[in-house]
C-alpha positions, 0 to 999 in steps of 0.5 A: 561442526567438527571438520569445519574451521571458522575464522574470526570475521573481525580478524579476517574481514576479507571473505573467501569465495564459497567453498564446500565444507568437508565434515569428514563424516560420511553420514553427513553430506558436505555443505557450502560454508562461508566463514564469518558470513553469519556472524556479520549479518546483524541488524543495527537496530537489534545490536543494542538488544542482543547479548550473550543470552539472547534478546534483551526485550522487556515484557512490561510497557515501561518503554511505551511512554506517554510522549511516544504513545501520543506520537504513535497515535498521531501516526495512526491518524495519518495512516487512516487519513492516507487510507481514506483519501487514497481509497476514495480517489482510487475507486473514482479514478479506477472506475473512470479509467475502467469505463474508458477501457470499455469505450467504443472510441479507440483513442479513449481505449488506448489512452486508458490502456497506456494509463494502466500499463504505466502505473500498474507496472511501476512499483508504488515506492518508486512512484512515491519517491518520484512525485516527492523529489523529482516532480517539484524539480521540474518547475522553476524555483519560485513556482516550485515554492508556491505550488509545492511547499507553501503548506497547501496540504498542511492547512487543509489536513491540519484542520481535520487532524491537528497535524502538520503534513509536508508536501510529501504527503500529497505526493504519496497520495498521488502516487498511491492513487495512481498505482491502486486505480490502475489495478482497480480499472482492470478489475472493474473491466473484468467485472463488467465482462461478467454481466450477461449480454441478455440483460443488456439486450433486454434493456435495449429492447425496452427502449433504453439508450446506451448511456442508460444501459451502462448506468443502470445495468452494466455499471451496478452489476459490473461493480458488484461482481468486481468488488471482492477483488477490489476489496483485496486491492484496497486492503493492500493499498492501506498496507502500502501507506507504510511505504510513505515513511521513505519520504518522511511522512509522519504515518504510523511506521515512520513514527515506529522507526522514530520510536526505535531510534529514540529508545533502541527497543526494536523488538517491542516496537516492531511487535507493536507495529505488527499488531497495529497493522493487523488490527487495522487491516482486519477492521478495514476488511470487515468494513469493506465486507459490510459494503459488499453485503449492501451491494449484494442486496439487489433492489428486486422490488419497485425497481424501474428501468429509466429509459432516458439517457 
């Protein structure tokens, strides 16, 4: 722009403070200008694809070799495996902690509240790195080797997928489960709060005990009311599996990064990763909506209240 001198960032590496750029044109307002700032903001991954004519990216699939395709498919399998395991564990732990939050015993409520406050307010990535690198170092060397690094998870998961997963995958499962279950616990507690008190009073008037009322009245209706919000959290949990690439678990995003480093085709593989995660999320959401529809089919016929505790 006329009136805005630009300096070569390579000849002048030291950048001065932000200064207003005087355009000299009264019709155009002055703006802050930092010489050389934009020229130096490059992604290293794109440097090999950027030229004077823009991005050099291929529209054919020659960059997707059979070897890379196989590696990416294995990453998708690991992503699905992490999603299934953490979703099931998070549901079980979340409902359990949410039930503790509703307990008449104060010490159970306080314990569940501490659990929720800790794991809901720590970022998932921090939890993953903590369990992957900090927790093993809390044990002596021999115990650490036997407990964490003797292929406990590899032997089990390898039979299912034929993949070799490190201990860090177990750390990722624990971290994602703790983080997601803390949210689900609060969502379940909120869902239970929507159950009309008249239903509880009617069940107790029929002679049902506290355990029977919770198991047959409060738990089903509270879970049904909370499931739409839980569904959103489970989808978010599936997307959080991309964070485990930071601890070298061979899931899909980690495989995508490896493919970029091997081929230097960042645009193509990032577009592919975007499409794959979009397909996985939409498919998972459709599956969860089917579960929601089944939950909403209330058993109105031939249903009998079991008054036994």
